[in-house]
C-alpha positions as CSV (number, residue, x, y, z in Angstrom):
1,X,64.3,85.2,11.1
2,X,60.6,85.7,10.8
3,X,57.8,83.7,12.4
4,X,54.3,83.8,11.0
5,X,51.9,82.6,13.7
6,X,48.6,81.7,12.0
7,X,45.6,80.9,14.1
8,X,43.5,78.0,12.7
9,X,40.4,78.8,10.7
10,X,36.8,78.4,12.1
11,X,36.2,74.8,13.3
12,X,33.1,72.9,14.0
13,X,31.8,72.7,17.6
14,X,32.2,69.4,19.3
15,X,29.8,68.1,21.9
16,X,30.7,66.7,25.3
17,X,32.6,63.4,24.9
18,X,33.6,64.1,21.3
19,X,37.0,65.5,22.3
20,X,38.6,68.9,21.7
21,X,39.9,68.3,18.2
22,X,37.2,69.1,15.6
23,X,37.6,69.5,11.9
24,X,37.2,72.9,10.2
25,X,33.7,74.1,9.5
26,X,32.7,74.8,5.8
27,X,33.4,78.5,6.6
28,X,36.8,77.6,8.0
29,X,37.7,75.6,4.9
30,X,37.0,78.8,2.9
31,X,39.1,80.9,5.2
32,X,42.0,78.4,4.9
33,X,41.8,78.5,1.1
34,X,42.7,82.2,1.2
35,X,45.9,81.7,3.1
36,X,48.2,80.7,0.2
37,X,47.5,84.1,-1.5
38,X,47.7,86.0,1.8
39,X,51.1,84.5,2.6
40,X,52.7,84.4,-0.8
41,X,54.6,87.6,-0.3
42,X,56.6,85.9,2.5
43,X,59.6,83.7,1.6
44,X,58.3,80.7,3.7
45,X,60.9,77.9,4.0
46,X,59.2,75.7,6.7
47,X,55.8,74.9,8.0
48,X,55.1,73.7,11.5
49,X,51.7,72.9,13.1
50,X,49.9,72.0,16.3
51,X,48.8,68.4,16.2
52,X,45.2,69.4,16.3
53,X,43.1,68.9,13.2
54,X,41.8,72.5,12.9
55,X,45.4,73.7,12.7
56,X,46.7,71.0,10.3
57,X,43.7,71.6,8.0
58,X,44.3,75.3,8.1
59,X,47.9,74.8,7.0
60,X,47.3,72.2,4.3
61,X,46.4,74.7,1.5
62,X,49.7,76.5,2.1
63,X,51.6,73.3,2.2
64,X,50.0,72.3,-1.1
65,X,50.8,75.6,-2.7
66,X,54.4,75.6,-1.6
67,X,55.1,71.9,-1.9
68,X,56.4,71.8,1.7
69,X,55.6,69.2,4.4
70,X,53.9,70.2,7.6
71,X,56.0,69.3,10.7
72,X,53.9,68.6,13.8
73,X,55.0,69.8,17.3
74,X,52.8,68.7,20.2
75,X,53.9,71.7,22.2
76,X,52.0,74.0,19.9
77,X,48.6,72.5,20.8
78,X,46.0,74.7,22.4
79,X,45.3,74.8,26.1
80,X,42.2,72.7,25.5
81,X,44.1,69.8,24.0
82,X,42.8,66.6,25.5
83,X,39.6,68.1,27.1
84,X,36.2,66.5,26.6
85,X,34.9,68.9,23.9
86,X,35.7,72.1,22.0
87,X,33.4,75.2,22.0
88,X,34.2,78.1,19.6
89,X,34.4,81.3,21.6
90,X,31.3,82.7,19.8
91,X,29.3,79.8,21.5
92,X,31.0,79.9,24.9
93,X,28.9,80.1,28.1
94,X,28.6,83.5,29.8
95,X,30.8,82.3,32.7
96,X,33.6,81.0,30.4
97,X,33.4,84.1,28.2
98,X,33.8,86.4,31.2
99,X,36.9,84.4,32.3
100,X,38.4,84.6,28.8
101,X,37.6,88.3,28.4
102,X,39.4,88.9,31.7
103,X,42.5,87.4,30.2
104,X,42.4,84.1,32.1
105,X,42.3,80.5,30.8
106,X,39.7,78.1,32.0
107,X,40.1,77.1,35.6
108,X,41.2,73.5,34.9
109,X,44.2,74.6,32.8
110,X,47.7,75.1,34.3
111,X,48.5,78.5,32.8
112,X,52.2,78.5,33.7
113,X,52.7,75.0,32.3
114,X,50.9,76.0,29.1
115,X,53.0,79.1,28.6
116,X,56.2,77.1,29.3
117,X,55.2,74.4,26.8
118,X,54.4,76.9,24.0
119,X,57.6,78.9,24.7
120,X,59.7,75.7,24.4
121,X,58.1,74.8,21.1
122,X,58.6,78.2,19.6
123,X,62.2,78.6,20.9
124,X,63.1,75.3,19.2
125,X,61.5,76.5,15.9
126,X,63.6,79.7,16.1
127,X,66.8,77.8,17.1
128,X,66.4,75.5,14.1
129,X,66.0,78.4,11.6
130,X,68.6,80.4,9.7
131,X,68.6,84.2,10.2
132,X,67.0,84.8,6.8
133,X,64.3,82.1,7.1
134,X,60.5,82.5,7.4
135,X,58.6,79.8,9.2
136,X,54.8,79.6,9.3
137,X,53.3,78.1,12.4
138,X,49.7,77.0,12.4
139,X,48.2,76.9,15.8
140,X,45.7,78.6,18.1
141,X,44.6,81.8,19.8
142,X,46.0,80.8,23.1
143,X,49.3,79.9,21.6
144,X,49.6,83.2,19.8
145,X,48.6,85.0,23.0
146,X,51.1,83.1,25.0
147,X,53.9,84.3,22.7
148,X,52.7,87.9,22.5
149,X,52.4,87.8,26.3
150,X,55.9,86.4,26.7
151,X,57.5,88.8,24.2
152,X,55.7,92.0,25.2
153,X,55.5,91.1,28.9
154,X,51.8,91.9,29.1
155,X,50.0,91.8,32.4
156,X,47.4,89.3,31.2
157,X,47.9,86.1,29.2
158,X,45.0,86.6,26.8
159,X,46.0,90.1,25.8
160,X,45.1,90.4,22.1
161,X,42.3,89.6,19.8
162,X,43.3,86.8,17.5
163,X,40.8,86.0,14.7
164,X,40.3,82.8,12.8
165,X,43.1,82.6,10.1
166,X,44.7,85.8,11.6
167,X,48.4,86.2,11.0
168,X,50.7,87.5,13.8
169,X,54.4,88.2,12.8
170,X,57.3,87.8,15.2
171,X,60.9,88.8,14.2
172,X,63.9,87.2,15.8
173,X,67.5,88.5,15.8
174,X,70.6,87.4,17.6
175,X,70.9,90.8,19.3
176,X,67.3,91.7,20.1
177,X,65.7,88.2,20.5
178,X,62.0,88.0,19.6
179,X,59.9,91.1,18.8
180,X,56.3,91.5,17.7
181,X,56.1,93.0,14.2
182,X,52.3,92.8,13.7
183,X,49.3,91.2,15.4
184,X,46.2,89.6,13.9
185,X,46.4,90.5,10.2
186,X,43.0,89.5,8.8
187,X,42.6,91.4,5.5
188,X,42.4,88.1,3.6
189,X,39.5,86.8,5.6
190,X,37.8,90.0,6.9
191,X,34.5,89.2,5.1
192,X,34.5,85.6,6.4
193,X,35.0,86.3,10.1
194,X,32.0,85.4,12.3
195,X,31.5,89.0,13.5
196,X,31.3,90.2,9.9
197,X,29.0,87.6,8.5
198,X,25.4,88.4,7.8
199,X,23.2,85.5,8.7
């Protein structure tokens, strides 16, 4: 079976006390609108999402195009789930950015528990799918990295660049288990990524 791990599109920043579950920004809405065309070559049979709004709103255009419901799995939430606020990485403090760039999660996050939670969620998605099914999972950069780290046995947890609305493909077989087929496909949103926008 095939898993399409889709990182959420660009969200708004939330301030302290507003929680870590913002809506998509106007730019993020535009990124999400491109996903139905980007994913139409895949025979998607099921949609699963993190409970966080930025992931659900990213998946909604695909759900509308395919006429499929989005199933929510709390285990696919980002490591910041439940924190006091959300800051896009482009706006992170120098200290937080250094920590993330070194492959570490913020100090107040239990990394092992996060990885175990994500793995359990993905393993259940795989176990519930037929061998010829394709499931799209709308989640987060940390979730995608947790799975790439698990499958490829990388030294660091945050081991790959995962852009907004980027698509990472995992293939699962009875004999080989999970394998990474591709990481961070962004052709569909390349011109809308923050690093490529001209302000």
